[in-house]
DOBAPA-829188 format. One record per residue (C-alpha): residue in three letters; x, y, z. Coordinates in steps of 0.2 Angstrom, whole numbers, padded with zeros to 4 digits, always signed. Layout:
<atoms>
ALAXYZ;...
</atoms>
This chain:
<atoms>
MET+0129-0133-0145;PRO+0111-0130-0150;LEU+0107-0125-0168;PHE+0097-0108-0170;GLU+0088-0104-0186;TYR+0088-0083-0190;THR+0081-0069-0201;GLY+0089-0053-0203;LEU+0095-0040-0214;ASP+0112-0038-0223;LYS+0123-0021-0225;LEU+0111-0017-0241;GLY+0096-0021-0231;ARG+0092-0037-0240;LYS+0082-0050-0231;VAL+0094-0065-0227;SER+0091-0081-0217;GLY+0099-0096-0211;ARG+0106-0108-0198;ILE+0120-0107-0185;ASP+0127-0116-0171;GLY+0129-0107-0154;PRO+0127-0108-0135;GLY+0114-0095-0134;SER+0103-0083-0144;GLY+0112-0069-0136;LEU+0129-0076-0143;VAL+0121-0080-0160;CYS+0116-0062-0163;GLN+0133-0055-0158;GLN+0140-0066-0171;LEU+0129-0062-0185;ARG+0132-0044-0181;GLU+0150-0048-0183;ARG+0146-0055-0200;GLY+0137-0040-0205;ILE+0119-0047-0202;PHE+0107-0036-0191;PRO+0096-0051-0184;THR+0077-0049-0183;GLU+0073-0065-0177;VAL+0084-0079-0169;HIS+0076-0095-0162;GLU+0082-0112-0158;SER+0078-0124-0171;SER+0065-0139-0170;LEU+0077-0149-0181;VAL+0090-0152-0167;GLY+0100-0167-0173;VAL+0098-0165-0191;ARG+0110-0156-0202;
</atoms>
């Protein structure tokens, strides 16, 4: 699965960022919302294969 980088806001409005595996940006956004993160930016990482 591709690696995505994201930036978003948590439930308290704090800025958070990180990386997450997922089949596509839409499903990654859904996974983040389920974790209580409102994504503001999601894009496929240029660090493909590096973990």
